[in-house]
DRENDO-1510 file (C-alpha; in Angstrom, 1 decimal, always signed):
<recs>
REC; n; res; u; v; w
REC; 1; MET; +39.2; +6.2; +30.0 .
REC; 2; LYS; +36.1; +5.6; +32.0 .
REC; 3; PHE; +32.9; +4.6; +30.2 .
REC; 4; ASN; +31.0; +7.8; +31.3 .
REC; 5; SER; +33.9; +10.2; +30.9 .
REC; 6; HIS; +33.3; +13.3; +28.9 .
REC; 7; ILE; +34.5; +13.3; +25.3 .
REC; 8; ASN; +34.9; +16.6; +23.5 .
REC; 9; LEU; +33.4; +15.8; +20.1 .
REC; 10; SER; +35.4; +18.7; +18.5 .
REC; 11; MET; +38.3; +16.2; +18.7 .
REC; 12; LEU; +36.4; +13.5; +16.8 .
REC; 13; THR; +38.1; +14.2; +13.6 .
REC; 14; ASP; +40.3; +12.3; +11.1 .
REC; 15; PHE; +43.8; +13.3; +12.0 .
REC; 16; TYR; +44.4; +14.8; +8.6 .
REC; 17; GLU; +41.9; +17.5; +9.4 .
REC; 18; PHE; +44.3; +18.8; +12.0 .
REC; 19; THR; +47.4; +18.4; +9.8 .
REC; 20; MET; +45.8; +20.1; +6.9 .
REC; 21; SER; +44.5; +22.9; +9.1 .
REC; 22; ASN; +47.9; +23.5; +10.6 .
REC; 23; GLY; +49.3; +23.6; +7.1 .
REC; 24; TYR; +46.6; +26.1; +6.0 .
REC; 25; PHE; +47.5; +28.2; +9.0 .
REC; 26; LYS; +51.2; +28.2; +8.4 .
REC; 27; SER; +50.7; +29.0; +4.7 .
REC; 28; GLY; +48.7; +32.1; +5.5 .
REC; 29; MET; +45.4; +30.5; +4.3 .
REC; 30; LYS; +43.5; +30.3; +7.6 .
REC; 31; ASP; +41.0; +33.0; +6.6 .
REC; 32; THR; +40.5; +31.7; +3.0 .
REC; 33; GLU; +36.8; +31.3; +2.5 .
REC; 34; VAL; +35.6; +28.0; +1.0 .
REC; 35; ALA; +32.4; +26.0; +0.3 .
REC; 36; PHE; +32.0; +22.3; +1.0 .
REC; 37; ASP; +29.1; +20.0; +0.1 .
REC; 38; LEU; +28.0; +16.9; +2.0 .
REC; 39; PHE; +26.3; +14.5; -0.4 .
REC; 40; PHE; +25.9; +10.8; -1.0 .
REC; 41; ARG; +26.4; +8.8; -4.2 .
REC; 42; LYS; +24.2; +5.7; -3.8 .
REC; 43; ILE; +20.9; +4.9; -2.1 .
REC; 44; PRO; +21.1; +1.9; +0.3 .
REC; 45; ASN; +19.6; -1.4; -0.8 .
REC; 46; ASP; +19.3; +0.0; -4.4 .
REC; 47; GLY; +16.2; +1.9; -3.2 .
REC; 48; GLY; +14.5; +4.8; -4.8 .
REC; 49; TYR; +15.0; +7.4; -2.1 .
REC; 50; ALA; +16.7; +8.0; +1.3 .
REC; 51; ILE; +15.6; +10.0; +4.3 .
REC; 52; MET; +17.6; +12.9; +5.7 .
REC; 53; ALA; +18.3; +12.7; +9.5 .
REC; 54; GLY; +20.8; +13.8; +12.1 .
REC; 55; LEU; +20.5; +17.6; +11.7 .
REC; 56; GLU; +19.6; +18.3; +15.3 .
REC; 57; GLN; +22.7; +16.5; +16.6 .
REC; 58; MET; +24.8; +18.2; +13.9 .
REC; 59; ILE; +23.6; +21.6; +15.2 .
REC; 60; GLU; +24.4; +20.7; +18.8 .
REC; 61; TYR; +27.9; +19.6; +17.7 .
REC; 62; ILE; +28.6; +22.9; +15.9 .
REC; 63; LYS; +27.3; +25.0; +18.8 .
REC; 64; ASN; +29.8; +23.3; +21.1 .
REC; 65; LEU; +32.8; +23.4; +18.9 .
REC; 66; HIS; +35.8; +24.3; +21.2 .
REC; 67; PHE; +39.2; +23.0; +22.2 .
REC; 68; SER; +40.1; +22.6; +25.8 .
REC; 69; GLU; +43.5; +23.0; +27.5 .
REC; 70; GLU; +43.6; +19.2; +27.6 .
REC; 71; ASP; +43.0; +19.0; +23.9 .
REC; 72; ILE; +45.7; +21.6; +23.2 .
REC; 73; ALA; +48.1; +19.7; +25.4 .
REC; 74; TYR; +47.5; +16.4; +23.6 .
REC; 75; LEU; +48.0; +18.0; +20.2 .
REC; 76; ARG; +51.3; +19.6; +21.4 .
REC; 77; THR; +52.6; +16.1; +22.2 .
REC; 78; LYS; +52.4; +15.2; +18.5 .
REC; 79; ASN; +55.2; +17.6; +17.8 .
REC; 80; ILE; +54.0; +18.6; +14.4 .
REC; 81; PHE; +51.7; +21.6; +15.2 .
REC; 82; CYS; +53.0; +25.2; +15.5 .
REC; 83; GLU; +52.2; +27.1; +18.6 .
REC; 84; GLU; +50.4; +29.8; +16.7 .
REC; 85; PHE; +48.0; +27.2; +15.3 .
REC; 86; LEU; +47.4; +25.7; +18.8 .
REC; 87; GLU; +46.7; +29.2; +20.1 .
REC; 88; TYR; +44.2; +29.6; +17.2 .
REC; 89; LEU; +42.4; +26.5; +18.4 .
REC; 90; ARG; +42.4; +27.7; +22.0 .
REC; 91; ASP; +40.5; +30.8; +20.9 .
REC; 92; PHE; +38.4; +29.0; +18.3 .
REC; 93; LYS; +35.0; +30.6; +17.6 .
REC; 94; PHE; +32.7; +29.2; +14.9 .
REC; 95; SER; +31.9; +31.8; +12.3 .
REC; 96; SER; +30.8; +29.9; +9.2 .
REC; 97; SER; +27.4; +29.7; +7.5 .
REC; 98; VAL; +25.6; +26.3; +7.1 .
REC; 99; TRP; +22.6; +25.2; +5.0 .
REC; 100; ALA; +21.0; +21.8; +5.3 .
REC; 101; ILE; +18.0; +19.9; +4.1 .
REC; 102; PRO; +15.5; +19.4; +7.0 .
REC; 103; GLU; +15.2; +16.1; +8.7 .
REC; 104; GLY; +12.6; +13.7; +7.4 .
REC; 105; THR; +13.0; +15.0; +3.8 .
REC; 106; PRO; +13.5; +12.4; +1.0 .
REC; 107; ILE; +16.9; +12.9; -0.5 .
REC; 108; PHE; +18.7; +11.6; -3.6 .
REC; 109; PRO; +22.3; +10.9; -4.8 .
REC; 110; MET; +24.7; +13.7; -5.7 .
REC; 111; GLU; +22.6; +16.6; -4.4 .
REC; 112; PRO; +24.0; +18.6; -1.5 .
REC; 113; VAL; +22.2; +17.8; +1.8 .
REC; 114; VAL; +24.5; +20.0; +3.8 .
REC; 115; CYS; +26.5; +23.1; +2.6 .
REC; 116; VAL; +29.2; +24.8; +4.6 .
REC; 117; LYS; +30.7; +28.2; +3.7 .
REC; 118; GLY; +33.4; +29.8; +5.8 .
REC; 119; PRO; +37.1; +29.9; +6.7 .
REC; 120; VAL; +38.8; +26.8; +5.4 .
REC; 121; ILE; +40.0; +25.5; +8.8 .
REC; 122; GLU; +36.5; +25.7; +10.3 .
REC; 123; ALA; +35.0; +23.9; +7.3 .
REC; 124; GLN; +37.7; +21.3; +7.3 .
REC; 125; LEU; +37.6; +20.4; +11.0 .
REC; 126; MET; +33.9; +19.6; +10.9 .
REC; 127; GLU; +34.2; +17.0; +8.2 .
REC; 128; THR; +34.2; +13.8; +10.2 .
REC; 129; MET; +31.5; +14.7; +12.7 .
REC; 130; LEU; +29.1; +16.0; +10.0 .
REC; 131; LEU; +29.5; +12.8; +8.0 .
REC; 132; LEU; +29.3; +10.6; +11.0 .
REC; 133; THR; +26.1; +12.2; +12.2 .
REC; 134; VAL; +24.3; +12.5; +8.9 .
REC; 135; ASN; +25.5; +9.1; +7.5 .
REC; 136; HIS; +24.4; +7.1; +10.6 .
REC; 137; GLN; +21.0; +8.7; +11.2 .
REC; 138; SER; +20.1; +8.9; +7.5 .
REC; 139; LEU; +20.9; +5.3; +7.1 .
REC; 140; ILE; +18.6; +4.2; +9.9 .
REC; 141; ALA; +15.8; +6.6; +9.0 .
REC; 142; THR; +15.9; +5.2; +5.5 .
REC; 143; LYS; +15.8; +1.6; +6.6 .
REC; 144; ALA; +13.0; +2.3; +9.0 .
REC; 145; ASN; +10.9; +4.1; +6.4 .
REC; 146; ARG; +11.3; +1.1; +4.1 .
REC; 147; ILE; +10.1; -1.2; +6.8 .
REC; 148; VAL; +7.2; +1.0; +7.7 .
REC; 149; GLN; +6.2; +1.1; +4.0 .
REC; 150; ALA; +6.3; -2.7; +4.0 .
REC; 151; ALA; +4.0; -2.9; +7.1 .
REC; 152; GLU; +1.2; -1.2; +5.1 .
REC; 153; GLY; -0.1; +0.9; +8.0 .
REC; 154; ARG; +0.6; -1.5; +10.8 .
REC; 155; ALA; +2.7; -0.2; +13.6 .
REC; 156; VAL; +6.4; -0.9; +13.6 .
REC; 157; MET; +8.4; -0.8; +16.9 .
REC; 158; GLU; +12.2; -0.4; +17.0 .
REC; 159; PHE; +13.5; -3.3; +19.1 .
REC; 160; GLY; +17.2; -3.2; +18.3 .
REC; 161; SER; +19.0; -1.6; +21.3 .
REC; 162; ARG; +21.0; -4.7; +22.3 .
REC; 163; ARG; +22.2; -5.4; +18.8 .
REC; 164; ALA; +23.2; -1.8; +17.9 .
REC; 165; GLN; +26.8; -1.0; +17.2 .
REC; 166; GLY; +27.5; +0.9; +20.5 .
REC; 167; TYR; +25.3; +2.9; +22.8 .
REC; 168; ASP; +25.2; +6.0; +20.6 .
REC; 169; GLY; +24.1; +3.7; +17.8 .
REC; 170; ALA; +21.2; +2.5; +19.9 .
REC; 171; ILE; +20.1; +5.9; +21.1 .
REC; 172; TYR; +20.4; +7.9; +17.9 .
REC; 173; GLY; +19.4; +4.9; +15.8 .
REC; 174; ALA; +16.1; +4.8; +17.7 .
REC; 175; ARG; +15.7; +8.6; +17.2 .
REC; 176; ALA; +16.3; +8.2; +13.4 .
REC; 177; ALA; +13.9; +5.2; +13.3 .
REC; 178; TYR; +11.2; +7.3; +14.8 .
REC; 179; ILE; +11.7; +10.0; +12.2 .
REC; 180; GLY; +11.5; +7.3; +9.6 .
REC; 181; GLY; +8.0; +6.2; +10.9 .
REC; 182; CYS; +8.4; +3.8; +13.7 .
REC; 183; ALA; +5.8; +4.0; +16.5 .
REC; 184; GLY; +8.2; +3.7; +19.4 .
REC; 185; THR; +11.3; +2.0; +20.7 .
REC; 186; ALA; +12.5; -0.5; +23.2 .
REC; 187; CYS; +15.3; +1.9; +24.3 .
REC; 188; THR; +14.3; +3.5; +27.6 .
REC; 189; VAL; +16.9; +6.3; +27.5 .
REC; 190; THR; +15.7; +7.4; +24.1 .
REC; 191; ASP; +12.3; +7.9; +25.5 .
REC; 192; GLN; +13.9; +9.9; +28.4 .
REC; 193; LEU; +16.0; +12.0; +26.1 .
REC; 194; PHE; +13.7; +12.5; +23.1 .
REC; 195; ASP; +10.2; +11.6; +24.3 .
REC; 196; ILE; +9.9; +8.7; +21.9 .
REC; 197; PRO; +7.4; +6.2; +23.4 .
REC; 198; ALA; +9.3; +3.3; +25.1 .
REC; 199; LEU; +7.4; +0.1; +24.5 .
REC; 200; GLY; +7.9; -3.5; +25.7 .
REC; 201; THR; +6.4; -6.2; +27.8 .
REC; 202; MET; +8.4; -9.2; +28.9 .
REC; 203; ALA; +11.2; -11.5; +27.9 .
REC; 204; HIS; +11.3; -15.3; +27.9 .
REC; 205; SER; +13.2; -15.2; +31.1 .
REC; 206; TRP; +10.0; -13.9; +32.9 .
REC; 207; VAL; +8.2; -17.0; +31.8 .
REC; 208; GLN; +11.1; -19.2; +32.8 .
REC; 209; MET; +11.2; -17.7; +36.3 .
REC; 210; PHE; +7.9; -19.4; +37.2 .
REC; 211; ASP; +7.1; -23.0; +37.7 .
REC; 212; THR; +4.5; -22.9; +34.9 .
REC; 213; GLU; +3.8; -20.7; +31.9 .
REC; 214; LEU; +0.3; -20.1; +33.2 .
REC; 215; GLU; +1.6; -18.8; +36.5 .
REC; 216; ALA; +3.9; -16.4; +34.7 .
REC; 217; PHE; +1.1; -15.0; +32.6 .
REC; 218; LEU; -1.3; -14.7; +35.6 .
REC; 219; THR; +1.3; -12.9; +37.6 .
REC; 220; TYR; +2.1; -10.5; +34.8 .
REC; 221; ALA; -1.6; -9.8; +34.0 .
REC; 222; ARG; -2.2; -9.2; +37.7 .
REC; 223; ASN; +0.6; -6.6; +37.8 .
REC; 224; TYR; -0.3; -4.9; +34.4 .
REC; 225; PRO; -4.0; -5.5; +33.7 .
REC; 226; GLU; -4.4; -2.2; +31.9 .
REC; 227; ASP; -1.5; -2.9; +29.5 .
REC; 228; CYS; -1.2; -6.7; +29.2 .
REC; 229; THR; +0.7; -8.2; +26.3 .
REC; 230; LEU; +2.0; -11.7; +26.8 .
REC; 231; LEU; +4.9; -13.5; +25.1 .
REC; 232; VAL; +3.5; -16.8; +24.0 .
REC; 233; ASP; +6.3; -18.7; +22.3 .
REC; 234; THR; +8.5; -19.8; +25.2 .
REC; 235; TYR; +7.3; -23.4; +25.0 .
REC; 236; ASN; +4.6; -23.9; +22.4 .
REC; 237; VAL; +2.6; -21.1; +20.9 .
REC; 238; LEU; -0.6; -23.1; +19.9 .
REC; 239; LYS; -0.6; -25.9; +22.6 .
REC; 240; SER; +0.2; -23.8; +25.6 .
REC; 241; GLY; +1.0; -20.2; +24.9 .
REC; 242; ILE; -2.3; -19.0; +23.5 .
REC; 243; PRO; -4.5; -21.1; +25.7 .
REC; 244; ASN; -2.6; -19.9; +28.8 .
REC; 245; ALA; -2.8; -16.3; +27.6 .
REC; 246; ILE; -6.6; -16.6; +27.2 .
REC; 247; LYS; -6.8; -18.0; +30.8 .
REC; 248; ALA; -4.8; -15.1; +32.1 .
REC; 249; PHE; -7.0; -12.6; +30.2 .
REC; 250; ASP; -10.1; -14.3; +31.6 .
REC; 251; THR; -8.9; -14.5; +35.1 .
REC; 252; GLU; -6.8; -11.3; +35.8 .
REC; 253; VAL; -7.6; -8.7; +33.1 .
REC; 254; VAL; -11.3; -8.7; +32.2 .
REC; 255; PRO; -12.5; -9.0; +35.8 .
REC; 256; ARG; -10.6; -5.9; +36.6 .
REC; 257; GLY; -12.5; -3.9; +34.0 .
REC; 258; PHE; -9.7; -3.9; +31.3 .
REC; 259; ARG; -9.2; -5.4; +27.9 .
REC; 260; PRO; -6.0; -7.3; +27.2 .
REC; 261; LYS; -3.7; -5.5; +24.7 .
REC; 262; GLY; -2.0; -8.3; +22.8 .
REC; 263; ILE; +0.2; -11.4; +22.4 .
REC; 264; ARG; +3.7; -11.5; +21.0 .
REC; 265; ILE; +5.2; -14.3; +18.8 .
REC; 266; ASP; +9.0; -14.3; +18.6 .
REC; 267; SER; +9.9; -17.6; +16.9 .
REC; 268; GLY; +8.6; -20.2; +14.5 .
REC; 269; ASP; +6.6; -19.8; +11.3 .
REC; 270; ILE; +5.0; -16.6; +12.4 .
REC; 271; THR; +2.7; -16.3; +9.4 .
REC; 272; TYR; +1.2; -19.7; +10.1 .
REC; 273; LEU; +1.1; -19.2; +13.9 .
REC; 274; SER; -0.5; -15.8; +13.6 .
REC; 275; LYS; -3.4; -17.2; +11.5 .
REC; 276; LYS; -4.0; -19.9; +14.1 .
REC; 277; ALA; -3.6; -17.5; +17.0 .
REC; 278; ARG; -6.0; -15.1; +15.5 .
REC; 279; LYS; -8.8; -17.7; +15.2 .
REC; 280; MET; -8.1; -18.9; +18.8 .
REC; 281; LEU; -8.3; -15.4; +20.2 .
REC; 282; ASP; -11.4; -14.5; +18.2 .
REC; 283; ASP; -13.2; -17.7; +19.3 .
REC; 284; ALA; -12.3; -16.9; +22.9 .
REC; 285; GLY; -13.9; -13.5; +22.6 .
REC; 286; TYR; -10.8; -11.4; +22.0 .
REC; 287; PRO; -11.0; -10.1; +18.5 .
REC; 288; ASP; -9.5; -6.8; +19.7 .
REC; 289; VAL; -6.3; -8.4; +21.1 .
REC; 290; LYS; -3.4; -7.5; +18.8 .
REC; 291; ILE; -0.8; -9.9; +17.5 .
REC; 292; VAL; +2.8; -8.7; +17.7 .
REC; 293; ALA; +5.5; -10.3; +15.6 .
REC; 294; SER; +9.2; -10.1; +16.2 .
REC; 295; ASN; +12.4; -12.2; +15.4 .
REC; 296; SER; +14.9; -10.9; +12.9 .
REC; 297; LEU; +12.3; -9.1; +10.7 .
REC; 298; ASP; +13.0; -6.7; +7.9 .
REC; 299; GLU; +11.0; -5.1; +5.0 .
REC; 300; TYR; +11.3; -8.1; +2.8 .
REC; 301; ILE; +10.1; -10.6; +5.4 .
REC; 302; ILE; +7.3; -8.4; +6.5 .
REC; 303; ARG; +6.1; -7.9; +2.9 .
REC; 304; ASP; +6.2; -11.7; +2.3 .
REC; 305; MET; +4.3; -12.4; +5.5 .
REC; 306; LEU; +1.5; -10.0; +4.6 .
REC; 307; ASN; +1.4; -11.3; +1.1 .
REC; 308; GLN; +0.9; -14.8; +2.6 .
REC; 309; GLY; -2.0; -13.6; +4.8 .
REC; 310; ALA; -0.2; -13.2; +8.2 .
REC; 311; LYS; -2.6; -11.9; +10.9 .
REC; 312; VAL; -0.1; -9.6; +12.4 .
REC; 313; ASP; -1.1; -6.1; +13.7 .
REC; 314; THR; +2.3; -4.8; +14.9 .
REC; 315; PHE; +5.9; -5.6; +14.1 .
REC; 316; GLY; +8.9; -5.4; +16.4 .
REC; 317; VAL; +12.0; -5.0; +14.3 .
REC; 318; GLY; +15.4; -5.2; +15.9 .
REC; 319; GLU; +18.9; -6.0; +14.6 .
REC; 320; ARG; +18.1; -5.6; +10.9 .
REC; 321; LEU; +16.8; -2.1; +11.5 .
REC; 322; ILE; +19.2; -0.7; +14.0 .
REC; 323; THR; +22.2; -1.9; +12.0 .
REC; 324; SER; +20.6; -1.6; +8.6 .
REC; 325; LYS; +22.0; -5.1; +8.2 .
REC; 326; SER; +21.2; -5.5; +4.5 .
REC; 327; GLU; +23.4; -2.4; +3.7 .
REC; 328; PRO; +25.1; -0.9; +6.8 .
REC; 329; VAL; +26.9; +2.0; +5.2 .
REC; 330; PHE; +25.3; +5.2; +3.9 .
REC; 331; GLY; +28.3; +6.5; +2.1 .
REC; 332; GLY; +28.0; +10.3; +2.4 .
REC; 333; VAL; +31.1; +12.3; +1.4 .
REC; 334; TYR; +32.2; +15.9; +2.1 .
REC; 335; LYS; +33.9; +17.6; -0.8 .
REC; 336; LEU; +35.4; +21.1; -1.5 .
REC; 337; VAL; +33.4; +22.8; -4.2 .
REC; 338; SER; +34.6; +26.4; -4.2 .
REC; 339; VAL; +37.3; +28.7; -3.0 .
REC; 340; PHE; +36.6; +32.5; -2.7 .
REC; 341; ASP; +39.0; +35.3; -3.5 .
REC; 342; GLY; +37.1; +38.2; -2.0 .
REC; 343; GLU; +33.9; +38.4; -4.0 .
REC; 344; LYS; +35.2; +36.1; -6.7 .
REC; 345; GLU; +34.2; +32.5; -6.6 .
REC; 346; ILE; +36.6; +29.9; -8.0 .
REC; 347; PRO; +34.7; +26.6; -8.5 .
REC; 348; LYS; +36.6; +23.4; -7.7 .
REC; 349; ILE; +36.0; +19.9; -9.1 .
REC; 350; LYS; +37.3; +16.4; -8.2 .
REC; 351; LEU; +37.9; +14.2; -11.2 .
REC; 352; SER; +38.1; +10.4; -11.2 .
REC; 353; GLU; +38.4; +7.4; -13.5 .
REC; 354; ASN; +35.2; +6.4; -11.7 .
REC; 355; VAL; +32.6; +8.7; -13.3 .
REC; 356; SER; +30.3; +8.5; -10.3 .
REC; 357; LYS; +33.0; +10.1; -8.2 .
REC; 358; ILE; +33.3; +13.2; -10.3 .
REC; 359; THR; +31.9; +16.1; -8.1 .
REC; 360; ILE; +29.6; +18.9; -9.0 .
REC; 361; PRO; +31.5; +22.2; -8.6 .
REC; 362; GLY; +30.3; +25.5; -7.2 .
REC; 363; PHE; +28.5; +27.0; -4.3 .
REC; 364; LYS; +25.0; +25.7; -4.7 .
REC; 365; SER; +21.4; +25.6; -3.8 .
REC; 366; LEU; +18.7; +23.0; -4.3 .
REC; 367; TYR; +15.1; +23.1; -5.3 .
REC; 368; ARG; +12.3; +20.5; -5.5 .
REC; 369; LEU; +9.6; +20.9; -8.1 .
REC; 370; TYR; +6.1; +19.8; -7.2 .
REC; 371; SER; +3.2; +19.4; -9.6 .
REC; 372; ASN; +0.3; +21.7; -8.7 .
REC; 373; GLU; -2.1; +19.1; -10.2 .
REC; 374; THR; -1.0; +16.0; -8.4 .
REC; 375; GLY; +1.1; +17.4; -5.5 .
REC; 376; LYS; +3.8; +14.9; -6.5 .
REC; 377; ALA; +7.5; +15.7; -6.7 .
REC; 378; ILE; +8.6; +16.0; -10.3 .
REC; 379; ALA; +12.4; +16.5; -9.9 .
REC; 380; ASP; +15.1; +18.2; -7.9 .
REC; 381; VAL; +17.2; +20.9; -9.5 .
REC; 382; ILE; +20.7; +21.7; -8.2 .
REC; 383; THR; +21.4; +25.4; -9.0 .
REC; 384; LEU; +24.1; +28.0; -8.3 .
REC; 385; HIS; +23.5; +29.6; -4.9 .
REC; 386; ASN; +22.3; +32.9; -6.3 .
REC; 387; GLU; +19.8; +31.3; -8.8 .
REC; 388; THR; +16.1; +31.4; -8.0 .
REC; 389; PHE; +12.8; +30.1; -9.2 .
REC; 390; ASP; +11.0; +33.3; -8.3 .
REC; 391; GLY; +8.6; +34.1; -11.2 .
REC; 392; VAL; +9.5; +31.0; -13.2 .
REC; 393; THR; +6.4; +29.4; -14.7 .
REC; 394; GLU; +8.0; +27.1; -17.3 .
REC; 395; TYR; +11.2; +25.2; -16.8 .
REC; 396; GLU; +13.2; +22.8; -19.0 .
REC; 397; LEU; +14.6; +19.8; -17.2 .
REC; 398; PHE; +17.5; +17.9; -18.8 .
REC; 399; ASP; +19.5; +14.9; -17.9 .
REC; 400; PRO; +23.0; +16.0; -16.8 .
REC; 401; GLN; +24.7; +13.1; -18.6 .
REC; 402; TYR; +22.3; +12.5; -21.5 .
REC; 403; THR; +21.5; +16.2; -22.2 .
REC; 404; TRP; +19.2; +15.4; -25.2 .
REC; 405; LYS; +16.7; +14.0; -22.7 .
REC; 406; ARG; +14.7; +17.1; -21.9 .
REC; 407; GLN; +11.3; +17.9; -20.5 .
REC; 408; LYS; +9.4; +21.2; -20.1 .
REC; 409; VAL; +7.4; +21.5; -16.9 .
REC; 410; THR; +4.7; +24.0; -16.2 .
REC; 411; ASN; +2.1; +24.5; -13.4 .
REC; 412; PHE; +4.6; +23.6; -10.7 .
REC; 413; THR; +5.7; +24.9; -7.3 .
REC; 414; ALA; +9.5; +25.1; -6.5 .
REC; 415; ARG; +10.6; +24.7; -2.9 .
REC; 416; LYS; +14.1; +25.5; -1.7 .
REC; 417; LEU; +15.3; +22.4; +0.1 .
REC; 418; LEU; +18.5; +23.8; +1.6 .
REC; 419; VAL; +17.5; +26.1; +4.5 .
REC; 420; PRO; +19.8; +28.3; +6.6 .
REC; 421; ILE; +21.0; +26.7; +9.8 .
REC; 422; PHE; +23.8; +29.1; +10.8 .
REC; 423; GLU; +24.6; +32.5; +9.5 .
REC; 424; ASN; +28.1; +33.8; +10.2 .
REC; 425; GLY; +28.3; +31.5; +13.2 .
REC; 426; LYS; +24.9; +32.3; +14.6 .
REC; 427; GLN; +22.2; +29.6; +14.8 .
REC; 428; VAL; +19.1; +30.8; +12.8 .
REC; 429; TYR; +17.2; +27.5; +12.6 .
REC; 430; THR; +15.0; +25.9; +15.2 .
REC; 431; SER; +14.5; +22.1; +15.0 .
REC; 432; PRO; +10.9; +20.9; +14.9 .
REC; 433; THR; +9.8; +18.3; +17.5 .
REC; 434; LEU; +10.3; +14.7; +16.7 .
REC; 435; LYS; +6.6; +14.2; +16.3 .
REC; 436; GLU; +6.5; +17.0; +13.8 .
REC; 437; LEU; +9.5; +15.5; +11.9 .
REC; 438; LYS; +7.9; +12.1; +11.8 .
REC; 439; GLU; +4.7; +13.5; +10.4 .
REC; 440; TYR; +6.6; +15.7; +7.9 .
REC; 441; CYS; +8.6; +12.6; +6.7 .
REC; 442; LYS; +5.3; +10.7; +6.1 .
REC; 443; GLU; +3.9; +13.6; +4.1 .
REC; 444; GLU; +7.0; +14.1; +2.0 .
REC; 445; VAL; +7.4; +10.4; +1.2 .
REC; 446; ASN; +3.8; +10.5; +0.1 .
REC; 447; THR; +4.7; +13.1; -2.5 .
REC; 448; LEU; +6.9; +10.5; -4.3 .
REC; 449; TRP; +5.4; +8.4; -7.0 .
REC; 450; ASP; +4.8; +4.7; -6.1 .
REC; 451; GLU; +7.3; +3.9; -8.8 .
REC; 452; VAL; +10.0; +5.6; -6.8 .
REC; 453; THR; +9.2; +4.0; -3.5 .
REC; 454; ARG; +8.9; +0.4; -4.7 .
REC; 455; PHE; +11.6; -2.0; -3.5 .
REC; 456; GLU; +12.5; -3.7; -6.7 .
REC; 457; ASN; +13.9; -1.7; -9.7 .
REC; 458; PRO; +12.5; +1.6; -8.4 .
REC; 459; HIS; +12.2; +4.4; -10.9 .
REC; 460; THR; +15.2; +6.8; -10.8 .
REC; 461; TYR; +14.1; +10.1; -9.4 .
REC; 462; TYR; +15.4; +13.0; -11.5 .
REC; 463; VAL; +18.1; +15.2; -10.0 .
REC; 464; ASP; +19.1; +17.7; -12.6 .
REC; 465; LEU; +21.5; +20.6; -12.9 .
REC; 466; SER; +20.5; +24.1; -13.9 .
REC; 467; GLN; +21.8; +25.2; -17.2 .
REC; 468; GLU; +24.2; +27.7; -15.6 .
REC; 469; LEU; +25.6; +25.0; -13.2 .
REC; 470; TRP; +25.9; +22.5; -16.0 .
REC; 471; ASN; +27.8; +24.9; -18.2 .
REC; 472; ILE; +30.4; +25.5; -15.4 .
REC; 473; ARG; +30.8; +21.8; -14.8 .
REC; 474; ASP; +31.1; +21.0; -18.5 .
REC; 475; LYS; +33.7; +23.8; -19.0 .
REC; 476; MET; +35.8; +22.5; -16.2 .
REC; 477; LEU; +35.6; +18.9; -17.5 .
REC; 478; GLN; +36.7; +20.1; -20.9 .
REC; 479; GLU; +39.6; +22.2; -19.5 .
REC; 480; HIS; +40.9; +19.3; -17.4 .
REC; 481; ASN; +40.6; +16.8; -20.3 .
REC; 482; SER; +42.2; +19.0; -22.9 .
</recs>
């Protein structure tokens, strides 16, 4: 298969999704209506929150669900699928309803971030791609937001394309990083596709191509006087890099009526070097020149650098962001929660010796309660789909496990987090622009208390069940354990 050959993502499934679907078809269950939840169990890096991302790509995938003659021919070669099922796939038309939490929203374990309701074969065949899309981009958006939080208002640039796990990882990782708060990316095609600012200057090879570092700097400054940032650590930052950068600024930038933009340090003790570089630039009349730091950075290193007084204005973060190196798996799962017999709903639950793997049954909705006094998020409440907070002025929250832990809340606003994306196969949701998503993410993270967003031992944000939903779950647990 050629690198650029077309791949029908409808075929990007785990094989059991086809074998089960064929089984449902042969058993007369193809039109059985079900509900599935996509949720995750654990926040990466033991953090206090995660960031939802990947919805736009999920929508595009669903809109293009189809099976070509080539796909049908391949499945026929497996010699396990009936011809009637293959004919069903040939005429496949998506008809389900989908709800999801908008991109950029802080999300928490066990709450549904995507809900699918429709014929069982449709819902089943989407499992892998929904998980793949939401898991990857939510992971990177979460990591990016942590790094942006650590930078304390300084710009963070995503520099990880060459270390990403595949070209899709680079492209969609950069997209997710931007939603999470990054100012731009080194990935050119992501700028082309998504209008995310592509940023970058030079590599060490540029400096090495010239006989001297000064000649390299002068040539670059001559070509880009209006946007001149020089990489100063090819040989020696303080002895040659900064002095030669200053000479290039003096000679090729300022005389042309521009101000230099910055210098970048990519190795060594960047905290120490940035302090020295700042003084040298200030003394030379360049207090406005920014210092950019790169080289295997993450939120912990950035936080320590700033605590130690580093004079860095912008961070370029690569491999540890684009791969979420400290915890590279998001861990979302996709579970059956209800089967419908006409108008009758039959909740389904998955039990496990591992308590954290016990699912929450039922076709659900999700609300976030905000304090009207502070604007801060109080808790999330998972409810049955037909429950509403309309007219509710007082609500009692309780811990789903330790039910004696209760708190009455008043003077709050409830916002429904799961919004309709598809209704009976028709798209009803329009994705915001990425700039809007980035700003929305920033605003929503700011509704979380500092105790939730801290890195070490964050406060556990409350995700509670409504009393009606808890009653259903408790009854099912009692029945299965009796």
